C-alpha positions as CSV (number, residue, x, y, z in Angstrom):
1,M,174.8,102.5,71.4
2,Q,171.2,102.8,72.3
3,S,171.9,102.9,76.0
4,T,174.6,105.6,75.5
5,F,172.1,107.7,73.5
6,I,169.5,107.5,76.2
7,L,172.0,108.4,78.9
8,I,173.1,111.5,76.9
9,V,169.4,112.6,76.6
10,I,168.9,112.1,80.4
11,V,172.1,114.0,81.3
12,V,171.2,117.0,79.2
13,Y,167.7,116.9,80.7
14,F,169.0,116.8,84.3
15,G,171.3,119.7,83.4
16,L,168.2,121.9,82.5
17,L,166.6,121.0,85.9
18,M,169.7,122.0,87.8
19,L,169.8,125.3,85.9
20,I,166.3,126.0,87.0
21,S,167.1,125.1,90.5
22,Y,170.0,127.5,90.5
23,L,168.0,130.4,89.1
24,T,165.0,129.9,91.5
25,S,167.2,129.6,94.7
26,R,169.3,132.6,94.2
27,K,166.9,134.9,96.1
28,G,166.4,132.7,99.1
29,S,166.0,129.2,100.3
30,G,164.2,129.7,103.6
31,N,161.2,127.7,104.8
32,D,158.7,130.2,103.5
33,T,160.2,129.8,100.1
34,F,160.4,126.0,100.4
35,F,156.8,125.6,101.8
36,R,154.9,128.4,100.1
37,A,157.1,130.0,97.4
38,N,156.5,133.2,99.4
39,K,152.9,133.2,98.1
40,S,154.0,134.8,94.8
41,S,153.3,132.2,92.1
42,K,151.4,133.1,88.9
43,W,148.3,131.1,88.5
44,Y,148.9,130.3,84.8
45,V,152.4,129.0,85.5
46,V,151.0,126.8,88.3
47,A,148.2,125.6,86.0
48,V,150.7,124.2,83.6
49,A,152.9,122.7,86.3
50,M,149.9,121.0,87.9
51,V,149.2,119.0,84.8
52,G,152.6,117.5,85.0
53,T,152.2,116.8,88.7
54,S,148.9,115.0,88.2
55,I,149.9,113.1,85.0
56,S,152.9,111.0,86.1
57,G,155.2,108.6,84.3
58,V,152.8,105.9,85.2
59,T,150.1,107.6,83.2
60,F,152.5,107.9,80.3
61,V,152.9,104.1,80.0
62,S,149.9,102.6,81.9
63,V,147.0,104.5,80.2
64,P,148.0,103.5,76.6
65,G,148.5,99.9,77.9
66,M,145.0,99.9,79.4
67,V,143.4,100.0,76.0
68,R,144.2,96.3,75.3
69,N,142.1,95.0,78.2
70,L,139.7,97.9,79.0
71,D,139.3,99.7,75.7
72,M,138.9,103.5,76.2
73,T,136.6,103.2,79.2
74,Y,139.1,105.1,81.3
75,M,137.6,108.2,79.8
76,Q,134.5,107.7,81.9
77,M,136.7,108.4,85.0
78,V,138.4,111.3,83.3
79,F,135.0,113.0,82.7
80,G,134.4,112.7,86.5
81,F,137.8,114.3,87.1
82,F,136.5,117.7,85.9
83,F,133.6,117.8,88.3
84,G,135.9,116.9,91.1
85,Y,138.0,119.9,90.2
86,L,135.0,122.2,90.4
87,V,134.4,121.0,94.0
88,I,138.0,121.8,94.8
89,A,137.9,125.2,93.3
90,Y,134.6,126.4,94.8
91,I,134.3,124.5,98.1
92,L,137.8,123.5,99.4
93,L,139.9,126.3,98.1
94,P,137.8,129.1,99.8
95,L,138.2,127.2,103.1
96,Y,142.0,126.8,102.7
97,Y,142.5,130.5,101.8
98,R,140.2,131.7,104.6
99,L,142.2,129.8,107.2
100,N,145.5,130.9,105.6
101,L,146.9,127.4,105.8
102,T,150.5,126.3,105.1
103,T,149.3,122.6,104.9
104,I,145.7,121.8,104.3
105,Y,145.5,119.4,107.3
106,G,145.6,122.4,109.7
107,Y,141.8,122.6,109.1
108,L,141.4,119.3,111.0
109,D,143.1,120.8,114.0
110,Q,140.7,123.7,114.1
111,R,137.6,121.6,113.4
112,Y,138.3,118.5,115.5
113,G,141.4,118.8,117.6
114,P,145.1,117.8,117.6
115,K,144.7,114.0,117.3
116,S,142.5,114.4,114.3
117,Y,145.0,116.7,112.8
118,K,147.9,114.3,113.2
119,T,145.7,111.4,111.9
120,G,144.9,113.3,108.7
121,A,148.6,114.2,108.2
122,W,149.8,110.6,108.8
123,F,147.2,109.2,106.4
124,F,148.5,111.6,103.8
125,L,152.2,110.8,104.5
126,I,151.6,107.1,104.2
127,S,149.4,107.4,101.1
128,K,151.6,109.8,99.2
129,I,155.0,108.2,99.9
130,V,153.7,104.8,98.7
131,G,151.8,106.2,95.7
132,A,154.7,108.4,94.6
133,A,157.2,105.6,95.0
134,A,155.0,103.3,92.9
135,R,154.9,105.9,90.1
136,L,158.6,106.4,90.2
137,Y,159.3,102.7,90.3
138,L,157.9,102.2,86.8
139,V,160.3,104.8,85.3
140,A,163.2,103.4,87.2
141,F,162.4,100.0,85.9
142,I,162.2,101.2,82.3
143,L,165.5,103.1,82.6
144,Q,167.1,100.0,84.2
145,T,166.0,97.8,81.3
146,L,166.9,100.2,78.5
147,V,170.1,101.6,79.9
148,F,171.7,100.4,83.1
149,D,171.3,96.6,82.6
150,T,173.6,96.9,79.6
151,W,176.3,98.2,81.9
152,G,175.6,95.8,84.7
153,V,174.5,98.6,87.1
154,P,172.3,97.2,90.0
155,F,168.7,98.3,90.2
156,V,169.3,99.7,93.7
157,V,172.1,102.0,92.3
158,T,169.7,103.2,89.5
159,V,167.0,104.1,92.1
160,M,169.4,105.9,94.4
161,G,170.8,107.9,91.5
162,I,167.3,109.0,90.4
163,I,166.3,110.1,93.9
164,L,169.7,111.9,94.4
165,V,169.1,114.0,91.3
166,I,165.6,114.9,92.5
167,W,167.0,115.8,95.9
168,L,169.7,117.9,94.4
169,Y,167.4,120.3,92.4
170,S,164.6,120.4,95.0
171,H,166.4,120.7,98.4
172,K,167.1,124.4,98.5
173,S,164.0,126.2,97.4
174,G,161.4,123.4,97.4
175,I,158.0,124.3,96.0
176,K,159.4,127.5,94.3
177,T,161.8,125.4,92.2
178,I,159.3,122.6,91.7
179,I,156.7,124.9,90.1
180,W,159.1,125.9,87.4
181,T,160.7,122.5,86.9
182,D,157.2,121.0,86.6
183,W,156.2,123.7,84.2
184,L,159.1,122.7,81.9
185,Q,158.4,119.0,82.4
186,T,154.7,119.4,81.5
187,I,155.6,121.1,78.2
188,L,158.2,118.4,77.4
189,F,156.0,115.4,78.1
190,I,152.9,116.8,76.2
191,T,155.2,117.6,73.3
192,A,156.7,114.0,73.5
193,L,153.2,112.5,73.6
194,V,152.1,114.4,70.4
195,L,155.3,113.5,68.6
196,I,155.0,109.8,69.5
197,V,151.4,109.7,68.2
198,W,152.6,111.4,65.0
199,Q,155.5,108.9,64.5
200,V,153.3,105.9,65.0
201,A,150.7,107.3,62.6
202,M,153.5,107.8,60.0
203,R,154.5,104.2,60.3
204,L,150.9,103.2,59.8
205,N,150.8,105.5,56.7
206,L,147.9,107.4,58.2
207,D,147.1,111.1,57.8
208,F,145.0,112.9,60.4
209,G,141.7,111.6,58.9
210,G,143.2,108.1,58.8
211,V,144.1,108.3,62.5
212,V,140.5,109.4,63.4
213,T,139.1,106.6,61.2
214,T,141.4,103.9,62.7
215,I,140.5,104.9,66.2
216,A,136.8,105.1,65.5
217,N,136.7,101.7,63.8
218,S,138.8,99.9,66.3
219,S,137.3,97.3,68.5
220,H,139.0,99.0,71.4
221,S,137.3,102.4,70.9
222,R,134.5,101.7,73.3
223,I,134.2,104.5,75.9
224,F,130.9,104.0,77.7
225,V,129.7,100.9,79.7
226,F,126.1,101.2,80.8
227,D,124.9,97.6,80.5
228,D,127.0,95.7,83.1
229,W,126.4,96.9,86.7
230,A,128.8,94.2,88.1
231,S,131.7,95.5,86.0
232,T,134.2,97.8,87.6
233,Q,134.0,99.7,84.2
234,N,130.4,100.6,84.6
235,F,129.9,104.3,83.7
236,F,128.4,105.4,87.0
237,K,131.1,103.6,89.0
238,Q,133.8,105.1,86.9
239,F,132.3,108.7,86.7
240,F,131.6,109.2,90.4
241,S,134.8,107.4,91.4
242,G,136.8,109.8,89.1
243,M,135.0,112.7,90.7
244,F,135.7,111.6,94.3
245,I,139.2,110.4,93.5
246,T,140.0,113.8,92.2
247,I,138.6,115.5,95.3
248,V,140.6,113.3,97.7
249,M,143.8,112.8,95.6
250,T,144.0,116.5,94.7
251,G,141.8,118.5,97.0
252,L,142.7,116.6,100.2
253,D,146.3,116.0,99.2
254,Q,149.0,118.4,100.3
255,D,151.2,117.4,97.4
256,Q,148.6,118.6,94.9
257,M,147.3,121.6,96.9
258,Q,150.7,123.0,97.9
259,K,151.2,124.6,94.5
260,N,147.7,126.1,94.6
261,L,148.4,127.6,98.0
262,T,151.5,129.5,96.6
263,I,149.2,131.7,94.6
264,R,148.4,135.0,96.2
265,T,144.7,135.3,95.8
266,L,141.8,132.9,95.9
267,K,140.3,134.1,92.6
268,D,143.6,133.3,90.8
269,A,143.9,129.9,92.5
270,Q,140.4,129.0,91.3
271,K,141.3,130.0,87.7
272,N,144.3,127.7,88.0
273,V,142.3,124.7,89.2
274,V,139.5,125.0,86.6
275,S,142.1,125.6,83.8
276,Y,144.2,122.5,84.4
277,G,141.0,120.5,85.2
278,L,139.8,121.2,81.7
279,A,143.1,120.0,80.2
280,F,142.8,116.4,81.5
281,A,140.2,115.2,79.0
282,P,142.0,115.9,75.8
283,I,145.4,114.8,77.2
284,N,144.1,111.5,78.5
285,F,142.1,110.9,75.3
286,L,145.4,111.4,73.4
287,F,147.1,108.8,75.6
288,L,144.2,106.3,75.0
289,S,144.3,107.1,71.2
290,L,148.0,106.2,71.3
291,G,147.1,102.9,72.9
292,V,144.7,102.1,70.0
293,L,147.4,103.0,67.4
294,L,150.0,100.9,69.1
295,I,147.7,97.9,69.0
296,A,147.0,98.6,65.3
297,F,150.8,98.9,64.7
298,A,151.4,95.5,66.4
299,E,148.7,93.8,64.4
300,Q,150.0,95.3,61.1
301,N,153.6,94.3,61.8
302,G,153.1,91.0,63.5
303,V,154.5,92.3,66.8
304,I,153.7,90.1,69.8
305,L,152.7,92.4,72.6
306,P,154.1,91.8,76.1
307,E,151.9,90.2,78.7
308,I,152.2,93.1,81.1
309,S,150.2,96.0,79.8
310,D,152.5,98.7,81.2
311,N,155.3,97.3,78.9
312,I,153.5,97.8,75.6
313,L,154.6,101.4,74.9
314,P,158.2,100.9,76.2
315,V,158.7,97.8,74.2
316,I,157.3,99.1,70.9
317,A,159.1,102.5,71.4
318,S,162.5,100.9,72.1
319,E,162.4,98.0,69.6
320,Y,160.3,99.0,66.6
321,L,160.0,102.8,66.2
322,G,163.7,103.8,65.8
323,Q,166.1,105.9,67.9
324,T,164.3,109.2,67.3
325,V,161.1,107.9,68.9
326,L,163.0,106.3,71.7
327,G,164.7,109.6,72.5
328,I,161.3,111.3,72.5
329,F,159.8,108.6,74.7
330,I,162.6,108.8,77.3
331,V,162.2,112.6,77.5
332,G,158.5,112.2,77.9
333,I,158.4,109.5,80.5
334,V,161.3,111.1,82.6
335,A,159.6,114.5,82.4
336,A,156.2,113.0,83.5
337,A,157.8,110.9,86.3
338,F,160.0,113.6,87.7
339,S,157.2,116.3,87.7
340,S,155.2,113.9,90.0
341,A,158.1,112.6,92.2
342,D,159.8,115.9,92.9
343,S,156.5,117.5,93.9
344,A,155.7,114.6,96.2
345,L,159.1,114.7,97.8
346,T,158.6,118.4,98.6
347,A,155.1,118.0,99.9
348,L,156.0,115.1,102.1
349,T,158.8,117.2,103.6
350,T,156.5,120.1,104.1
351,S,153.8,118.1,105.8
352,F,156.1,116.3,108.1
353,C,157.8,119.5,109.1
354,V,154.6,121.5,109.6
355,D,152.1,118.9,110.7
356,I,154.2,116.5,112.7
357,L,157.1,118.7,113.9
358,N,154.9,121.9,114.2
359,M,157.4,124.0,112.3
360,K,156.3,127.4,111.1
361,A,156.8,128.8,107.6
362,V,158.2,132.0,109.1
363,S,160.3,131.7,112.2
364,Q,160.3,134.3,114.9
365,T,164.0,134.6,115.3
366,K,167.0,134.2,113.0
367,A,168.5,131.5,115.2
368,Q,165.2,129.6,115.1
369,E,165.0,130.0,111.3
370,Q,168.5,128.5,110.8
371,K,167.6,125.6,113.2
372,D,164.3,124.9,111.3
373,I,166.1,125.0,107.9
374,R,168.6,122.4,109.1
375,T,165.8,120.2,110.4
376,R,163.9,120.6,107.1
377,R,166.9,119.5,105.2
378,M,167.3,116.4,107.4
379,V,163.6,115.5,106.9
380,H,164.1,116.0,103.1
381,M,167.0,113.5,103.1
382,G,165.0,111.1,105.3
383,V,162.0,111.1,102.9
384,S,164.3,110.6,100.0
385,A,165.8,107.5,101.7
386,A,162.2,106.2,102.3
387,F,161.5,106.6,98.6
388,V,164.4,104.3,97.8
389,L,163.3,101.6,100.3
390,I,159.7,101.6,99.1
391,I,160.7,101.4,95.4
392,L,162.9,98.4,96.2
393,L,160.0,96.8,98.0
394,I,157.7,97.3,95.0
395,E,160.3,95.8,92.8
396,A,160.2,92.7,95.0
397,I,156.4,92.5,95.0
398,G,155.7,93.5,91.4
399,S,152.4,94.6,89.8
400,D,150.8,94.2,86.4
401,S,149.3,97.7,86.3
402,I,150.8,100.2,88.6
403,I,148.0,102.9,88.0
404,T,145.3,100.4,89.0
405,A,147.2,99.6,92.2
406,I,147.6,103.3,93.0
407,Y,143.9,104.0,92.7
408,K,143.1,101.0,94.8
409,L,145.5,102.1,97.5
410,A,143.9,105.6,97.3
411,S,140.5,104.1,98.0
412,Y,141.7,102.8,101.3
413,T,144.0,105.6,102.5
414,Y,142.2,108.6,101.2
415,G,138.8,107.4,102.3
416,P,139.2,108.4,105.9
417,L,140.3,111.9,104.8
418,L,137.2,112.2,102.6
419,G,135.0,111.3,105.6
420,L,136.8,113.7,107.9
421,Y,136.4,116.7,105.6
422,V,132.9,116.0,104.5
423,F,131.7,115.4,108.1
424,G,133.6,118.5,109.2
425,L,132.1,120.8,106.6
426,Y,128.5,119.5,106.5
427,S,127.8,118.7,110.1
428,K,127.6,120.7,113.3
429,V,128.6,118.1,115.8
430,K,132.0,117.7,117.4
431,P,133.4,114.1,117.5
432,T,135.5,113.2,120.5
433,D,139.0,114.0,119.2
434,K,140.8,111.1,121.0
435,W,138.6,108.5,119.2
436,V,139.1,109.8,115.7
437,P,142.3,107.9,114.9
438,Y,140.5,104.6,115.7
439,V,137.6,105.5,113.4
440,A,140.1,106.4,110.6
441,I,141.8,103.0,110.9
442,A,138.6,100.9,111.4
443,A,136.9,102.3,108.2
444,P,139.4,100.9,105.7
445,V,139.6,97.6,107.6
446,L,135.8,97.2,107.4
447,C,136.0,98.1,103.7
448,F,138.6,95.4,103.1
449,I,136.4,92.8,104.8
450,I,133.3,93.8,102.8
451,E,135.3,93.7,99.5
452,I,136.4,90.1,100.2
453,V,132.9,89.0,101.3
454,M,131.2,90.6,98.2
455,Q,133.7,88.9,95.9
456,Q,133.4,85.4,97.4
457,L,129.7,85.3,98.2
458,F,128.1,87.3,95.3
459,G,130.9,87.4,92.7
460,Y,130.7,91.3,92.8
461,R,134.0,93.0,92.3
462,V,134.1,96.2,94.3
463,G,135.8,98.9,92.2
464,Y,136.7,102.5,92.9
465,E,133.4,102.9,94.8
466,L,135.4,101.6,97.7
467,L,136.5,105.1,98.3
468,L,133.0,106.3,98.9
469,M,132.3,103.4,101.2
470,N,135.4,104.2,103.1
471,G,134.4,107.8,103.5
472,L,130.9,106.9,104.5
473,F,132.0,104.5,107.2
474,T,134.4,107.2,108.6
475,G,131.5,109.7,108.7
476,I,129.2,107.2,110.5
477,G,132.0,106.4,113.0
478,L,132.6,110.1,113.7
479,W,128.8,110.7,114.2
480,A,128.5,107.7,116.5
481,L,131.4,108.9,118.7
482,S,130.4,112.6,118.8
483,G,129.9,114.4,122.0
484,K,127.7,117.5,122.6
485,N,127.8,120.3,120.1
486,D,130.5,122.9,120.7
487,N,129.0,126.3,120.1
488,V,132.3,127.9,119.1
489,L,133.1,125.2,116.5
490,R,129.5,125.3,115.2
491,T,130.0,129.0,114.5
492,I,133.3,128.3,112.6
493,V,131.7,125.6,110.5
494,E,128.7,127.7,109.6
495,K,131.0,130.5,108.4
496,E,133.2,128.0,106.4
497,T,130.2,126.5,104.5
498,R,128.4,129.7,103.6
């Protein structure tokens, strides 16, 4: 009965997404629509959609689960997020709009050369497809456990079905459709979060004041850590890591920036970034508050919490809070997961077509346009298949906390991008383009070695500051391999950084 109820909720939800896809694709499904939404998006619509893209299904289950082991210290990183968004709005966006880019890695071509350009694009492609698949894996696993195991459906079939649905509503109009589906999904998952908090509070017999008191008096309400420099939860590590993770995972990420670049003017794009940047603190605080309430609920009712933190919310929602809460939870987690996965699928297709295959958003001839559309659709299918394979690989490997694994991966794969952009914007020298790929690979390898040595010799656990180290080593490598200054490039860089 429970599995049938969940399936009905999912089918109705998918029907809404397909309706949006139909409405947004009626006026065209060309590459300019797929890649840039014809540069006609409204900033306030994109702002709402971006919240859903950034807060995935992993956040929905991992952040409440974090509270058991890390208290509410994740908020330190969230505070850093906002300052990262200010850097994006007032340093990176002006650059992207001035260069009129379809993908943000086109800057690397103009600043360094074609090999650097391809290097940046490949680092994004690898980073995003693994990170997005990891996020989607968690939702697939939950749906498998709650629904499809009951009917004996293999996990691989569940994964293929989820990817197929995302492909169906995104393959025609791409980012134009995604903006509106993500707008809907953001509204749904925030509503679901609020309703779940309310339902848990009701079962604890708490009014609003009681909720505040329970959270404030909880042993898990700690937010700031200033006294332990070796801890990965130290405030300064968390704050600056949050800031730089936002810069690289949003500002240097085609997935996150593609929606911003569909807005017609720079001023409106900046409004968009600052607006959704402000939204992250209260939303994440609510997730963490839910985690505190779930622990209080478990203690009051003698519930034994699962060993894996990511399973705390799914287990309590499905076994102890009733069918209404379960339905709300399913809508929330599917909405959060799909708003992240569909955006990533579209961005990966865009980057591969534009950056790797050198496809233009607007073709010169009708015949070329039709050929490019066919190629884009084949790439879209190929990326979808890659998602399936990576999710199955993650299932074979497993992970206690997916969100921690994603941030760790980002420290390695986005570090070279951080170094490339910072060096390009704030130096006047031109590295030798052919050596840039080697520098970008050497930096994370060196960071990995340092991380192992620091742990074994000094007992120091390197946290998210790994990202800064990675970017620093990339910048040092670029400087060491730079040739003579190029006067033309120097002029370009000076104009970009004014």
